[in-house]
C-alpha positions as CSV (number, residue, x, y, z in Angstrom):
1,X,15.8,49.7,5.0
2,X,15.0,46.7,7.7
3,X,12.1,43.9,6.9
4,X,9.8,43.0,9.4
5,X,8.4,39.1,8.6
6,X,4.8,39.0,10.5
7,X,3.2,36.1,9.7
8,X,-0.4,35.7,9.0
9,X,-1.2,32.4,11.0
10,X,-5.2,32.0,9.1
11,X,-3.2,32.4,5.7
12,X,-1.1,29.9,6.4
13,X,-3.7,27.8,7.7
14,X,-5.4,27.6,4.9
15,X,-2.5,26.9,2.9
16,X,-1.4,24.1,4.3
17,X,-5.0,22.2,5.0
18,X,-6.5,20.0,2.3
19,X,-9.3,22.6,1.7
20,X,-6.4,24.9,0.7
21,X,-4.6,24.8,-2.9
22,X,-1.5,22.8,-2.3
23,X,-3.7,20.4,-0.1
24,X,-6.4,19.8,-2.8
25,X,-3.4,19.2,-5.7
26,X,-2.0,17.0,-3.2
27,X,-5.4,15.2,-2.4
28,X,-6.1,14.8,-6.7
29,X,-2.6,13.2,-6.6
30,X,-2.8,10.3,-4.4
31,X,-6.0,9.8,-5.7
32,X,-4.7,9.4,-9.1
33,X,-2.4,7.1,-8.4
34,X,-4.4,4.9,-6.5
35,X,-6.4,4.6,-9.3
36,X,-3.4,3.4,-10.8
37,X,-1.4,1.2,-8.5
38,X,-5.3,0.0,-8.5
39,X,-4.9,-1.1,-12.3
40,X,-1.3,-2.7,-12.3
41,X,-2.4,-4.7,-8.7
42,X,-2.6,-8.8,-9.1
43,X,-6.3,-10.1,-10.3
44,X,-6.7,-13.8,-9.3
45,X,-8.8,-13.0,-6.7
46,X,-9.3,-9.3,-6.3
47,X,-8.8,-8.9,-2.7
48,X,-5.2,-6.8,-3.5
49,X,-6.5,-4.3,-5.1
50,X,-9.4,-3.8,-3.4
51,X,-7.1,-2.9,-0.4
52,X,-5.6,0.1,-2.2
53,X,-6.7,3.6,-1.6
54,X,-5.5,7.0,-0.7
55,X,-5.4,8.1,3.0
56,X,-4.7,11.4,5.1
57,X,-2.4,11.2,7.7
58,X,-1.8,13.2,10.1
59,X,1.2,15.0,10.2
60,X,3.8,16.9,12.6
61,X,1.1,19.4,14.8
62,X,-0.1,20.5,11.5
63,X,2.9,22.0,9.9
64,X,2.9,20.0,6.5
65,X,0.3,18.1,4.9
66,X,1.3,14.0,4.5
67,X,-0.8,11.4,3.1
68,X,-0.4,8.4,0.7
69,X,-1.2,5.8,-1.7
70,X,-1.2,2.2,-1.5
71,X,-2.3,-1.3,1.3
72,X,-2.0,-0.7,4.0
73,X,-1.5,2.6,4.5
74,X,0.1,4.0,7.4
75,X,-0.9,0.3,9.3
76,X,2.1,-0.6,11.1
77,X,1.0,-3.7,12.1
78,X,-0.3,-4.4,8.6
79,X,-0.3,-8.8,7.8
80,X,-0.6,-8.0,4.0
81,X,1.1,-9.5,1.5
82,X,1.7,-6.7,-0.8
83,X,5.5,-6.4,0.3
84,X,5.7,-10.1,-1.4
85,X,4.4,-9.6,-4.3
86,X,6.2,-6.3,-5.2
87,X,9.4,-7.5,-4.1
88,X,8.6,-10.8,-5.1
89,X,10.4,-14.1,-3.4
90,X,12.9,-17.1,-3.7
91,X,11.6,-20.6,-3.8
92,X,10.6,-22.0,-0.6
93,X,8.7,-24.8,1.4
94,X,5.4,-23.8,2.3
95,X,4.6,-26.3,5.7
96,X,0.9,-26.2,7.1
97,X,0.4,-23.8,10.3
98,X,1.9,-25.9,13.4
99,X,1.1,-25.4,17.0
100,X,0.3,-27.6,19.4
101,X,-2.6,-28.8,17.9
102,X,-1.4,-27.1,13.9
103,X,-2.8,-28.1,11.0
104,X,-1.4,-31.5,9.8
105,X,-2.3,-30.9,6.3
106,X,-2.6,-28.5,3.1
107,X,-5.5,-27.8,1.6
108,X,-6.3,-25.9,-2.2
109,X,-7.7,-26.5,-5.2
110,X,-6.2,-27.4,-8.7
111,X,-7.9,-27.9,-11.8
112,X,-10.9,-28.4,-9.6
113,X,-9.8,-31.4,-7.8
114,X,-9.2,-30.7,-4.2
115,X,-5.3,-31.1,-3.1
116,X,-4.1,-32.4,0.4
117,X,-0.7,-31.6,1.0
118,X,1.8,-32.1,3.6
119,X,4.1,-29.8,1.9
120,X,4.8,-28.0,-0.8
121,X,7.3,-26.8,-2.5
122,X,6.9,-23.0,-4.4
123,X,9.1,-22.7,-7.4
124,X,8.7,-18.3,-6.1
125,X,7.6,-15.4,-7.8
126,X,8.4,-12.7,-9.9
127,X,8.8,-9.2,-8.6
128,X,5.4,-6.6,-9.6
129,X,6.7,-3.1,-8.4
130,X,2.7,-2.4,-9.0
131,X,3.0,0.4,-5.9
132,X,5.4,2.2,-6.9
133,X,5.6,1.9,-10.7
134,X,3.8,5.5,-11.2
135,X,5.4,6.9,-8.6
136,X,7.7,9.2,-10.5
137,X,5.3,10.3,-11.8
138,X,3.7,12.2,-8.9
139,X,7.0,13.1,-7.6
140,X,7.6,16.6,-9.1
């Protein structure tokens, strides 16, 4: 007895597309994860939460589904501060941006008063892993 393997290309493409059952399930999981990440994101300005979202990514010749949820998904030149929020920071000094015609002072508001300073000793921040906190629920 021999077994002959016949690949049904049409069925395989439907299975590996976003419109197939696996694609719909994967997209549902990405949207739910992004929703939970948004709920756990820092809320001082809302900018961080506003950058979170699901995104379909380009896979290797359509061989599999690939996607992501979070901040700056699939961005190679992202300049966001999500990594500092999720990993935390050590105490550090903040200086004005340098350069030939760089700024000479930092400007910020404390208790409604505008303050100028040449440098600030930042105490550091505690890590807030809001992007990965719920990840284990969606990887099964």
